[in-house]
C-alpha positions as CSV (number, residue, x, y, z in Angstrom):
1,M,0.0,0.0,0.0
2,R,1.1,3.5,-0.7
3,T,1.5,6.0,2.1
4,V,1.0,9.7,1.5
5,I,2.4,12.3,3.9
6,T,1.4,15.9,4.0
7,A,2.5,18.7,6.3
8,K,2.9,22.5,6.4
9,N,6.3,22.3,4.8
10,L,9.3,20.0,4.0
11,W,13.0,20.6,4.5
12,D,14.9,18.0,2.5
13,G,18.4,18.9,3.7
14,T,18.9,21.8,1.3
15,S,15.7,23.7,0.6
16,L,12.2,24.3,2.0
17,L,9.0,23.2,0.1
18,D,5.6,24.5,1.2
19,H,2.6,22.2,1.5
20,P,4.5,19.0,0.5
21,V,3.0,15.7,-0.6
22,V,5.4,12.8,-0.1
23,V,4.5,9.4,-1.6
24,I,6.0,6.3,-0.1
25,E,6.0,2.8,-1.7
26,D,7.8,-0.3,-0.5
27,G,9.7,1.7,2.1
28,R,11.1,4.3,-0.3
29,I,10.1,7.8,-1.5
30,S,8.5,7.5,-4.9
31,S,7.7,11.2,-5.3
32,I,7.9,14.6,-3.6
33,G,5.7,17.4,-4.8
34,A,3.7,20.4,-3.7
35,R,0.0,19.9,-2.7
36,S,-1.3,22.4,-5.3
37,I,0.1,20.3,-8.2
38,S,0.1,16.8,-6.7
39,E,-2.8,14.4,-6.4
40,T,-3.3,11.9,-3.7
41,P,-3.0,8.4,-5.1
42,A,-6.1,6.3,-4.9
43,Q,-6.3,3.7,-2.1
44,A,-3.4,5.4,-0.3
45,R,-3.0,5.7,3.5
46,V,-2.8,9.5,4.2
47,L,-0.8,10.8,7.2
48,D,-1.3,14.6,7.6
49,Y,0.8,16.7,10.0
50,P,-0.7,20.2,9.9
51,G,1.6,22.8,11.2
52,A,4.6,20.5,11.1
53,T,7.8,20.4,9.1
54,L,8.9,17.1,7.4
55,A,12.7,16.5,7.5
56,P,15.3,13.7,7.2
57,S,15.5,11.3,10.1
58,F,18.2,12.2,12.6
59,F,21.8,10.7,12.6
60,D,23.6,10.3,15.9
61,V,27.4,9.9,15.6
62,H,28.0,9.4,19.3
63,I,25.8,6.9,21.2
64,H,26.7,4.0,23.5
65,G,23.3,2.4,24.0
66,A,19.6,2.8,25.0
67,A,16.6,0.8,26.1
68,G,18.6,-1.2,28.7
69,H,21.3,-2.3,26.3
70,D,24.9,-1.3,25.7
71,L,26.1,-1.4,22.1
72,M,29.3,-3.2,23.1
73,E,27.1,-6.2,23.8
74,A,27.2,-6.5,20.0
75,T,24.2,-8.9,20.0
76,P,21.2,-8.9,17.7
77,E,19.0,-8.4,20.7
78,A,20.9,-5.3,21.8
79,L,20.8,-3.7,18.3
80,K,17.1,-4.5,17.9
81,A,16.2,-2.9,21.2
82,V,18.4,0.1,20.6
83,G,17.2,0.5,17.0
84,S,13.5,0.3,17.9
85,F,13.8,2.9,20.6
86,L,15.9,5.3,18.6
87,A,13.5,5.1,15.6
88,S,10.6,6.0,18.0
89,R,12.5,9.2,18.9
90,G,13.3,10.2,15.3
91,T,16.7,8.7,14.8
92,G,17.1,6.7,11.6
93,G,20.9,6.1,11.7
94,Y,23.7,6.1,14.2
95,L,27.3,5.2,14.8
96,A,27.6,2.4,17.4
97,T,30.1,4.0,19.9
98,T,32.5,2.1,22.1
99,V,34.0,3.1,25.4
100,T,37.6,2.4,26.5
101,A,37.9,-1.3,27.6
102,G,40.4,-4.1,27.6
103,L,41.8,-4.6,24.1
104,D,40.4,-8.2,23.8
105,A,37.0,-7.1,24.9
106,T,37.0,-4.2,22.4
107,L,38.1,-6.5,19.6
108,R,35.3,-8.9,20.4
109,A,32.8,-6.1,20.4
110,L,34.0,-4.7,17.1
111,S,34.0,-8.1,15.5
112,G,30.4,-8.7,16.7
113,L,29.2,-5.2,15.6
114,A,30.8,-5.6,12.1
115,K,28.8,-8.8,11.5
116,L,25.6,-7.1,12.6
117,L,26.2,-4.0,10.5
118,A,26.4,-6.2,7.4
119,A,22.8,-7.4,7.9
120,P,20.0,-5.7,5.9
121,P,18.1,-2.9,7.6
122,S,15.1,-3.9,9.7
123,P,11.7,-2.2,9.4
124,A,11.0,0.7,11.8
125,Q,14.5,0.4,13.4
126,A,17.3,2.9,13.3
127,R,20.2,1.5,11.4
128,P,23.9,1.4,12.6
129,L,25.8,3.0,9.8
130,G,29.2,2.4,11.3
131,I,31.3,2.5,14.5
132,H,32.7,5.3,16.6
133,L,35.8,4.4,18.7
134,E,35.8,6.6,21.8
135,G,39.2,5.5,23.1
136,P,41.5,4.0,24.0
137,F,43.8,6.8,22.9
138,L,42.6,9.4,25.5
139,S,44.2,11.6,28.1
140,H,44.4,10.3,31.7
141,L,43.9,13.9,32.9
142,K,40.6,14.3,30.9
143,R,39.4,10.7,30.8
144,G,36.1,11.5,32.4
145,V,34.6,8.1,33.3
146,Q,36.8,6.2,30.8
147,P,38.6,3.4,32.8
148,Q,42.2,4.6,33.2
149,E,43.7,1.1,33.3
150,F,42.8,0.6,29.7
151,L,43.9,3.9,28.2
152,L,46.7,3.6,25.7
153,E,49.1,6.0,23.9
154,P,48.3,6.3,20.2
155,N,49.6,3.3,18.3
156,I,49.2,2.6,14.6
157,A,49.5,-1.2,15.0
158,I,46.8,-1.3,17.7
159,F,44.5,1.0,15.6
160,D,44.9,-1.3,12.6
161,R,43.9,-4.3,14.8
162,L,40.8,-2.4,15.9
163,F,40.0,-1.3,12.3
164,E,40.4,-4.9,10.9
165,A,38.3,-6.4,13.7
166,A,35.6,-4.0,12.7
167,E,36.0,-5.0,9.1
168,G,36.5,-1.5,8.0
169,H,33.3,-0.2,9.6
170,V,35.1,2.4,11.8
171,H,34.0,5.8,10.6
172,L,35.0,8.0,13.5
173,M,37.6,7.8,16.3
174,T,38.0,10.1,19.3
175,M,41.6,10.7,20.4
176,A,43.6,13.2,22.5
177,P,45.9,15.2,20.2
178,E,48.6,15.9,22.9
179,L,49.6,12.2,23.3
180,P,52.8,10.9,21.8
181,G,52.2,9.6,18.3
182,A,48.8,11.4,18.0
183,T,49.5,13.3,14.8
184,E,51.0,10.3,13.1
185,L,47.9,8.2,14.1
186,A,45.6,11.0,13.0
187,A,47.2,11.1,9.6
188,H,47.1,7.3,9.3
189,A,43.5,6.9,10.4
190,T,42.4,9.7,8.0
191,A,44.2,7.9,5.1
192,R,42.2,4.8,5.9
193,G,38.9,6.8,5.7
194,V,38.3,7.2,9.4
195,R,37.3,10.7,10.6
196,V,39.3,11.8,13.7
197,S,37.6,13.6,16.4
198,L,39.5,15.5,19.1
199,G,38.4,15.0,22.7
200,H,39.1,13.7,26.2
201,S,42.1,16.0,26.0
202,N,44.2,18.5,27.9
203,A,45.9,19.7,24.7
204,T,47.4,23.1,24.1
205,A,46.3,25.2,21.1
206,A,49.5,24.2,19.2
207,E,48.9,20.5,19.9
208,T,45.3,20.8,18.7
209,R,46.3,22.7,15.5
210,A,48.9,20.0,14.7
211,A,46.2,17.3,14.9
212,I,43.9,19.3,12.6
213,A,46.7,19.7,10.1
214,A,47.1,15.9,10.3
215,G,43.5,15.5,9.3
216,A,41.3,15.8,12.4
217,A,37.8,16.6,11.3
218,S,35.7,17.1,14.5
219,A,35.6,17.6,18.3
220,T,34.0,15.3,20.7
221,H,31.3,16.6,23.1
222,T,32.7,20.2,23.1
223,Y,33.4,21.6,26.6
224,N,33.2,18.2,28.3
225,A,36.5,16.4,29.1
226,M,38.4,19.3,27.6
227,R,41.1,21.7,28.9
228,P,39.3,24.8,30.1
229,L,39.5,28.0,28.1
230,D,42.2,30.5,29.0
231,H,42.7,33.9,27.5
232,R,46.5,33.4,27.1
233,E,46.5,29.6,26.3
234,P,43.2,29.0,24.5
235,G,44.0,25.2,24.5
236,I,41.9,22.7,22.7
237,L,38.6,24.4,23.5
238,G,39.6,27.8,22.2
239,T,40.9,26.1,19.0
240,V,37.8,24.1,18.5
241,L,35.6,27.2,18.8
242,T,37.6,29.3,16.4
243,D,38.8,26.8,13.7
244,D,36.4,27.2,10.8
245,T,37.2,23.8,9.3
246,L,36.4,21.7,12.4
247,F,33.0,20.2,13.2
248,A,32.1,20.1,16.9
249,E,29.7,18.0,18.9
250,I,27.7,19.1,21.9
251,I,25.4,17.2,24.3
252,C,22.4,19.6,24.5
253,D,20.6,18.2,27.6
254,G,21.0,21.2,29.9
255,I,23.1,19.0,32.2
256,H,26.4,18.6,30.4
257,V,26.5,22.2,29.1
258,A,24.7,25.3,30.3
259,P,22.4,27.0,27.8
260,E,24.6,30.1,27.7
261,M,27.5,28.0,26.6
262,V,25.4,26.2,24.0
263,K,24.6,29.6,22.6
264,L,28.3,30.6,22.6
265,W,29.2,27.3,20.8
266,W,26.5,28.0,18.2
267,R,27.7,31.6,17.6
268,A,31.3,30.4,17.2
269,K,30.8,27.3,15.0
270,G,27.7,28.3,13.0
271,P,25.1,26.2,11.1
272,E,27.5,24.3,9.0
273,R,29.9,23.0,11.7
274,C,27.7,22.2,14.7
275,L,26.7,18.7,15.6
276,L,24.1,17.6,18.1
277,V,24.8,14.2,19.7
278,T,23.4,12.3,22.7
279,D,26.3,10.3,24.2
280,A,23.4,8.2,25.4
281,M,24.1,5.1,27.4
282,S,21.9,2.0,28.2
283,A,19.6,3.9,30.5
284,A,18.2,6.1,27.8
285,G,14.4,5.4,27.6
286,M,14.5,3.6,30.9
287,P,13.5,4.5,34.5
288,D,16.0,5.6,37.1
289,G,18.3,2.9,38.4
290,T,21.6,1.2,38.0
291,Y,22.8,0.4,34.4
292,T,26.1,-0.3,32.7
293,L,28.3,1.6,30.3
294,G,30.9,-0.6,28.6
295,G,30.7,-3.0,31.6
296,F,31.0,-0.7,34.6
297,P,28.0,0.4,36.7
298,V,26.3,3.8,36.3
299,E,23.7,5.3,38.6
300,V,20.9,7.2,36.9
301,A,18.6,9.6,38.7
302,N,16.6,12.6,37.6
303,G,18.0,12.5,34.1
304,K,21.7,12.4,35.2
305,A,24.0,9.4,34.7
306,M,26.9,9.2,37.1
307,A,29.8,6.8,37.9
308,R,32.5,7.5,40.5
309,G,31.2,11.0,40.9
310,V,31.6,11.8,37.1
311,L,29.0,12.2,34.4
312,A,28.9,8.9,32.5
313,G,27.1,9.6,29.2
314,S,23.5,10.7,29.1
315,V,19.9,9.6,28.8
316,L,19.3,12.2,26.1
317,T,17.5,11.5,22.8
318,L,18.1,13.6,19.6
319,D,14.6,14.8,19.4
320,R,15.0,16.4,22.9
321,A,18.4,17.7,21.9
322,L,16.8,19.5,19.0
323,S,14.0,21.1,21.0
324,N,16.5,22.1,23.7
325,F,18.8,23.6,21.2
326,V,16.0,25.7,19.6
327,A,14.9,26.9,23.1
328,F,18.5,27.7,24.2
329,T,19.5,29.6,21.1
330,G,16.4,30.7,19.2
331,A,17.9,29.3,16.0
332,P,15.6,28.9,13.0
333,L,14.3,25.4,12.7
334,E,15.8,24.8,9.3
335,Q,19.2,25.7,10.6
336,A,18.7,23.6,13.8
337,L,17.8,20.6,11.7
338,R,21.1,20.6,10.0
339,L,22.9,19.8,13.3
340,L,21.5,16.3,13.4
341,T,21.0,15.5,9.7
342,V,23.2,17.1,7.0
343,N,26.2,18.0,9.3
344,P,26.8,14.6,10.9
345,A,26.4,13.0,7.4
346,A,28.9,15.4,5.9
347,M,31.4,15.0,8.8
348,T,31.4,11.2,8.5
349,G,31.3,11.1,4.7
350,L,28.0,9.3,4.9
351,S,25.9,11.8,3.0
352,K,24.6,9.1,0.6
353,Q,23.2,7.1,3.5
354,A,21.8,9.8,5.9
355,G,20.9,13.5,6.2
356,S,18.6,14.1,3.3
357,L,15.3,13.3,1.6
358,A,15.2,12.4,-2.1
359,V,13.1,10.5,-4.6
360,G,14.3,6.9,-4.7
361,G,15.9,7.1,-1.3
362,P,14.7,5.4,1.9
363,A,11.6,6.8,3.5
364,N,13.4,7.8,6.7
365,L,11.8,11.1,7.9
366,V,10.4,13.0,10.8
367,A,7.7,15.5,11.4
368,V,8.6,18.2,13.9
369,D,6.6,21.3,15.2
370,A,7.9,24.8,15.1
371,S,9.7,24.4,18.5
372,G,11.6,21.3,17.2
373,K,9.4,18.9,19.2
374,L,8.9,15.5,17.5
375,V,5.5,14.8,16.1
376,A,6.1,11.6,14.1
377,S,8.9,9.4,13.0
378,L,9.0,7.0,10.0
379,V,11.8,4.6,9.3
380,N,11.8,2.6,6.0
381,G,8.3,4.0,5.5
382,Q,6.9,2.6,8.7
383,L,5.7,4.7,11.7
384,A,8.0,4.1,14.6
385,G,6.9,4.3,18.3
């Protein structure tokens, strides 16, 4: 059966269309037109979202788990639970993100994830589009909740073992640019098609610039686990905020970063370089209690995830990140939508798989109201949630 979707307007990743009519057949978009010139196909299911904007499904490049499951479990059950939950909150694609763990445990997780990533997409489930390695090449001083006993100095041979275990599905790697061998590894990983993100770092401005020159493309959860800003030594944070080539993530939950600092980040980076991420862990979508992140316990209460007195990921979803961002900054909705669609796709080099709506492409789209609040989510043409 055909499905027809109508709304106030549609933002396809580049332009805005008033009064759209989107026709979906067999999970893909068969046509996009304006209501004044398009007819509703006979015997079609019609979904009308008056006052809403249709847009591409969201893409989260930094997420560790949800719905009671950690992605390092690397099981079909874990990915099904996480994928179903994310789809219900508007996310159509994500990078399965690891945390620092023992090398053998990480290799097992990457091998398991690689096999699952090769499976065909499931109806009404967000799809893992690749892997994000958050560690083990991170700073001891800015490790956050990452287990210090498993942190390593940048090592090309170890990176290659991780990359091969993941069967080439690593698309993003967080590393600290001040560590010995960091610039060499950044250049090597970039040459293998992996985007390097700078984070968990106490780097100076010069050390950060050297990593950018070696190919670093982004910054991991800006402000968090970073050397504080200083007016004489701007450090990694000052460089991230002022380098026009670098993308930069932020966790927009009102807990990790104050609204005023979100606005500062937005003014500094602008609509083409900002990324909204969740850094969500297994407790996302679950009641308060004790959960795990990469194997260690995390206590979750009142929307805050803590381990050993330190923030340990979040329970944020991208739909809430979007509405929070609009409220914190007053940004126009079309610009705000870039931050979780076009920009993450461009940063990772996955623009053919995420971040836009086009005839012939998968029917992965959301409807959101003027404040950025999620109204509906469709993945592969099926309503989610």
